[in-house]
N, CA, C and O atoms as a printed pandas DataFrame, in Angstrom:
     atom_number atom_name residue_name chain_id  residue_number  x_coord  y_coord  z_coord
0              1         N          UNK        A               1  145.049  167.592   26.432
1              2        CA          UNK        A               1  145.989  166.964   27.331
2              3         C          UNK        A               1  146.772  165.891   26.562
3              4         O          UNK        A               1  146.182  165.050   25.885
4              5         N          UNK        A               2  148.086  165.929   26.672
5              6        CA          UNK        A               2  148.952  164.974   25.984
6              7         C          UNK        A               2  149.329  163.856   26.941
7              8         O          UNK        A               2  149.676  164.098   28.097
8              9         N          UNK        A               3  149.256  162.627   26.439
9             10        CA          UNK        A               3  149.603  161.455   27.238
10            11         C          UNK        A               3  150.875  160.825   26.670
11            12         O          UNK        A               3  151.110  160.886   25.463
12            13         N          UNK        A               4  151.674  160.237   27.513
13            14        CA          UNK        A               4  152.827  159.460   27.074
14            15         C          UNK        A               4  152.461  157.984   27.123
15            16         O          UNK        A               4  151.855  157.511   28.084
16            17         N          UNK        A               5  152.838  157.267   26.075
17            18        CA          UNK        A               5  152.548  155.844   26.005
18            19         C          UNK        A               5  153.845  155.079   25.814
19            20         O          UNK        A               5  154.751  155.543   25.122
20            21         N          UNK        A               6  153.932  153.924   26.418
21            22        CA          UNK        A               6  155.087  153.042   26.280
22            23         C          UNK        A               6  154.599  151.775   25.583
23            24         O          UNK        A               6  153.597  151.184   25.985
24            25         N          UNK        A               7  155.305  151.367   24.549
25            26        CA          UNK        A               7  154.913  150.159   23.822
26            27         C          UNK        A               7  156.142  149.314   23.525
27            28         O          UNK        A               7  157.213  149.841   23.223
28            29         N          UNK        A               8  155.980  148.005   23.612
29            30        CA          UNK        A               8  157.000  147.069   23.161
30            31         C          UNK        A               8  156.413  146.322   21.972
31            32         O          UNK        A               8  155.312  145.777   22.041
32            33         N          UNK        A               9  157.164  146.309   20.893
33            34        CA          UNK        A               9  156.698  145.669   19.669
34            35         C          UNK        A               9  157.702  144.589   19.282
35            36         O          UNK        A               9  158.891  144.870   19.126
36            37         N          UNK        A              10  157.235  143.373   19.130
37            38        CA          UNK        A              10  158.072  142.295   18.605
38            39         C          UNK        A              10  157.821  142.242   17.105
39            40         O          UNK        A              10  156.679  142.107   16.666
40            41         N          UNK        A              11  158.876  142.347   16.327
41            42        CA          UNK        A              11  158.723  142.376   14.875
42            43         C          UNK        A              11  159.676  141.372   14.238
43            44         O          UNK        A              11  160.666  140.962   14.843
44            45         N          UNK        A              12  159.367  140.996   13.040
45            46        CA          UNK        A              12  160.184  140.050   12.283
46            47         C          UNK        A              12  160.657  140.743   11.014
47            48         O          UNK        A              12  159.861  141.362   10.307
48            49         N          UNK        A              13  161.941  140.641   10.725
49            50        CA          UNK        A              13  162.521  141.244    9.531
50            51         C          UNK        A              13  163.333  140.180    8.822
51            52         O          UNK        A              13  164.205  139.557    9.426
52            53         N          UNK        A              14  163.055  139.969    7.556
53            54        CA          UNK        A              14  163.813  139.003    6.763
54            55         C          UNK        A              14  164.605  139.747    5.702
55            56         O          UNK        A              14  164.079  140.638    5.035
56            57         N          UNK        A              15  165.868  139.380    5.548
57            58        CA          UNK        A              15  166.726  140.005    4.547
58            59         C          UNK        A              15  167.362  138.920    3.695
59            60         O          UNK        A              15  167.697  137.845    4.193
60            61         N          UNK        A              16  167.524  139.199    2.437
61            62        CA          UNK        A              16  168.300  138.345    1.541
62            63         C          UNK        A              16  169.451  139.216    1.068
63            64         O          UNK        A              16  169.244  140.187    0.341
64            65         N          UNK        A              17  170.662  138.869    1.479
65            66        CA          UNK        A              17  171.793  139.735    1.188
66            67         C          UNK        A              17  173.016  138.927    0.808
67            68         O          UNK        A              17  173.109  137.732    1.091
68            69         N          UNK        A              18  173.944  139.598    0.166
69            70        CA          UNK        A              18  175.219  138.984   -0.184
70            71         C          UNK        A              18  176.312  139.621    0.660
71            72         O          UNK        A              18  176.332  140.836    0.859
72            73         N          UNK        A              19  177.222  138.784    1.153
73            74        CA          UNK        A              19  178.371  139.267    1.928
74            75         C          UNK        A              19  179.494  138.251    1.782
75            76         O          UNK        A              19  179.258  137.075    1.506
76            77         N          UNK        A              20  180.699  138.720    1.970
77            78        CA          UNK        A              20  181.869  137.841    1.861
78            79         C          UNK        A              20  181.921  136.835    3.009
79            80         O          UNK        A              20  182.256  135.669    2.805
80            81         N          UNK        A              21  181.585  137.297    4.222
81            82        CA          UNK        A              21  181.630  136.421    5.396
82            83         C          UNK        A              21  180.389  136.664    6.255
83            84         O          UNK        A              21  179.666  137.642    6.070
84            85         N          UNK        A              22  180.165  135.750    7.193
85            86        CA          UNK        A              22  179.045  135.926    8.121
86            87         C          UNK        A              22  179.249  137.191    8.957
87            88         O          UNK        A              22  178.288  137.906    9.243
88            89         N          UNK        A              23  180.491  137.469    9.347
89            90        CA          UNK        A              23  180.774  138.696   10.114
90            91         C          UNK        A              23  180.431  139.948    9.316
91            92         O          UNK        A              23  179.904  140.914    9.870
92            93         N          UNK        A              24  180.726  139.935    8.018
93            94        CA          UNK        A              24  180.357  141.067    7.159
94            95         C          UNK        A              24  178.843  141.222    7.101
95            96         O          UNK        A              24  178.323  142.336    7.158
96            97         N          UNK        A              25  178.146  140.109    6.989
97            98        CA          UNK        A              25  176.678  140.155    6.938
98            99         C          UNK        A              25  176.114  140.742    8.226
99           100         O          UNK        A              25  175.195  141.561    8.190
100          101         N          UNK        A              26  176.663  140.324    9.362
101          102        CA          UNK        A              26  176.217  140.862   10.643
102          103         C          UNK        A              26  176.474  142.360   10.707
103          104         O          UNK        A              26  175.625  143.117   11.176
104          105         N          UNK        A              27  177.627  142.789   10.243
105          106        CA          UNK        A              27  177.976  144.208   10.244
106          107         C          UNK        A              27  177.001  145.018    9.385
107          108         O          UNK        A              27  176.558  146.092    9.793
108          109         N          UNK        A              28  176.668  144.505    8.199
109          110        CA          UNK        A              28  175.726  145.198    7.316
110          111         C          UNK        A              28  174.359  145.333    7.980
111          112         O          UNK        A              28  173.732  146.390    7.914
112          113         N          UNK        A              29  173.903  144.265    8.617
113          114        CA          UNK        A              29  172.600  144.292    9.284
114          115         C          UNK        A              29  172.618  145.287   10.437
115          116         O          UNK        A              29  171.667  146.048   10.614
116          117         N          UNK        A              30  173.686  145.285   11.219
117          118        CA          UNK        A              30  173.801  146.228   12.337
118          119         C          UNK        A              30  173.800  147.663   11.837
119          120         O          UNK        A              30  173.151  148.522   12.434
120          121         N          UNK        A              31  174.514  147.937   10.755
121          122        CA          UNK        A              31  174.532  149.289   10.192
122          123         C          UNK        A              31  173.140  149.714    9.742
123          124         O          UNK        A              31  172.724  150.849    9.977
124          125         N          UNK        A              32  172.427  148.802    9.097
125          126        CA          UNK        A              32  171.068  149.101    8.640
126          127         C          UNK        A              32  170.155  149.431    9.815
127          128         O          UNK        A              32  169.442  150.434    9.785
128          129         N          UNK        A              33  170.171  148.597   10.844
129          130        CA          UNK        A              33  169.302  148.823   11.995
130          131         C          UNK        A              33  169.701  150.074   12.766
131          132         O          UNK        A              33  168.833  150.775   13.288
132          133         N          UNK        A              34  170.997  150.369   12.849
133          134        CA          UNK        A              34  171.434  151.599   13.506
134          135         C          UNK        A              34  170.979  152.837   12.742
135          136         O          UNK        A              34  170.592  153.835   13.350
136          137         N          UNK        A              35  171.024  152.779   11.413
137          138        CA          UNK        A              35  170.537  153.904   10.598
138          139         C          UNK        A              35  169.045  154.124   10.825
139          140         O          UNK        A              35  168.599  155.263   10.961
140          141         N          UNK        A              36  168.275  153.045   10.865
141          142        CA          UNK        A              36  166.831  153.158   11.111
142          143         C          UNK        A              36  166.588  153.752   12.491
143          144         O          UNK        A              36  165.718  154.606   12.662
144          145         N          UNK        A              37  167.359  153.296   13.473
145          146        CA          UNK        A              37  167.216  153.806   14.831
146          147         C          UNK        A              37  167.545  155.294   14.900
147          148         O          UNK        A              37  166.808  156.065   15.516
148          149         N          UNK        A              38  168.650  155.703   14.270
149          150        CA          UNK        A              38  169.036  157.121   14.256
150          151         C          UNK        A              38  167.994  157.971   13.553
151          152         O          UNK        A              38  167.660  159.057   14.025
152          153         N          UNK        A              39  167.479  157.493   12.438
153          154        CA          UNK        A              39  166.506  158.240   11.653
154          155         C          UNK        A              39  165.184  158.401   12.398
155          156         O          UNK        A              39  164.571  159.468   12.366
156          157         N          UNK        A              40  164.749  157.329   13.071
157          158        CA          UNK        A              40  163.419  157.331   13.681
158          159         C          UNK        A              40  163.417  157.726   15.147
159          160         O          UNK        A              40  162.375  158.095   15.690
160          161         N          UNK        A              41  164.581  157.652   15.795
161          162        CA          UNK        A              41  164.617  157.928   17.223
162          163         C          UNK        A              41  164.118  156.760   18.061
163          164         O          UNK        A              41  163.877  156.916   19.258
164          165         N          UNK        A              42  163.963  155.609   17.455
165          166        CA          UNK        A              42  163.466  154.420   18.144
166          167         C          UNK        A              42  164.653  153.579   18.598
167          168         O          UNK        A              42  165.581  153.337   17.826
168          169         N          UNK        A              43  164.619  153.139   19.840
169          170        CA          UNK        A              43  165.661  152.252   20.365
170          171         C          UNK        A              43  165.360  150.843   19.876
171          172         O          UNK        A              43  164.372  150.237   20.294
172          173         N          UNK        A              44  166.199  150.319   18.997
173          174        CA          UNK        A              44  165.973  149.001   18.416
174          175         C          UNK        A              44  166.925  147.999   19.056
175          176         O          UNK        A              44  168.144  148.171   19.027
176          177         N          UNK        A              45  166.354  146.964   19.627
177          178        CA          UNK        A              45  167.139  145.850   20.159
178          179         C          UNK        A              45  166.876  144.670   19.237
179          180         O          UNK        A              45  165.745  144.461   18.797
180          181         N          UNK        A              46  167.905  143.906   18.945
181          182        CA          UNK        A              46  167.719  142.835   17.969
182          183         C          UNK        A              46  168.625  141.657   18.263
183          184         O          UNK        A              46  169.630  141.768   18.965
184          185         N          UNK        A              47  168.237  140.536   17.705
185          186        CA          UNK        A              47  169.031  139.314   17.727
186          187         C          UNK        A              47  169.051  138.811   16.295
187          188         O          UNK        A              47  168.003  138.732   15.654
188          189         N          UNK        A              48  170.206  138.475   15.791
189          190        CA          UNK        A              48  170.341  138.035   14.400
190          191         C          UNK        A              48  170.435  136.514   14.360
191          192         O          UNK        A              48  171.316  135.917   14.979
192          193         N          UNK        A              49  169.520  135.898   13.627
193          194        CA          UNK        A              49  169.526  134.452   13.410
194          195         C          UNK        A              49  169.651  134.201   11.920
195          196         O          UNK        A              49  168.854  134.714   11.135
196          197         N          UNK        A              50  170.633  133.425   11.527
197          198        CA          UNK        A              50  170.769  133.061   10.123
198          199         C          UNK        A              50  169.964  131.792    9.877
199          200         O          UNK        A              50  170.196  130.764   10.513
200          201         N          UNK        A              51  169.026  131.875    8.959
201          202        CA          UNK        A              51  168.126  130.760    8.694
202          203         C          UNK        A              51  168.743  129.787    7.709
203          204         O          UNK        A              51  168.690  128.575    7.918
204          205         N          UNK        A              52  169.327  130.303    6.640
205          206        CA          UNK        A              52  169.820  129.461    5.588
206          207         C          UNK        A              52  171.125  130.068    5.066
207          208         O          UNK        A              52  171.151  131.221    4.635
208          209         N          UNK        A              53  172.181  129.304    5.107
209          210        CA          UNK        A              53  173.456  129.789    4.593
210          211         C          UNK        A              53  173.706  129.130    3.248
211          212         O          UNK        A              53  173.752  127.905    3.135
212          213         N          UNK        A              54  173.866  129.960    2.239
213          214        CA          UNK        A              54  174.168  129.458    0.899
214          215         C          UNK        A              54  175.471  130.064    0.427
215          216         O          UNK        A              54  175.762  131.227    0.707
216          217         N          UNK        A              55  176.246  129.287   -0.279
217          218        CA          UNK        A              55  177.508  129.768   -0.798
218          219         C          UNK        A              55  177.441  129.732   -2.325
219          220         O          UNK        A              55  177.098  128.714   -2.927
220          221         N          UNK        A              56  177.778  130.866   -2.930
221          222        CA          UNK        A              56  177.741  130.952   -4.396
222          223         C          UNK        A              56  179.089  130.636   -5.015
223          224         O          UNK        A              56  179.228  130.706   -6.236
224          225         N          UNK        A              57  180.097  130.288   -4.206
225          226        CA          UNK        A              57  181.410  129.979   -4.720
226          227         C          UNK        A              57  181.368  128.706   -5.571
227          228         O          UNK        A              57  180.787  127.695   -5.177
228          229         N          UNK        A              58  181.983  128.781   -6.721
229          230        CA          UNK        A              58  182.067  127.605   -7.581
230          231         C          UNK        A              58  183.468  127.044   -7.453
231          232         O          UNK        A              58  184.415  127.619   -7.990
232          233         N          UNK        A              59  183.616  125.936   -6.753
233          234        CA          UNK        A              59  184.922  125.337   -6.530
234          235         C          UNK        A              59  184.929  123.920   -7.054
235          236         O          UNK        A              59  185.946  123.232   -6.962
């Protein structure tokens, strides 16, 4: 007999990435999570929080 189970999982994901703007960084993260969702069939809901903003520009 096969059973169906429903689970909610709270997970933490940390990324260190380079992007030209914060909007670009958000777009890259969304693309990554959408690819994972498409590949796995899992509905991923997320909220993006930037912990530390660093700028490598030498001015």
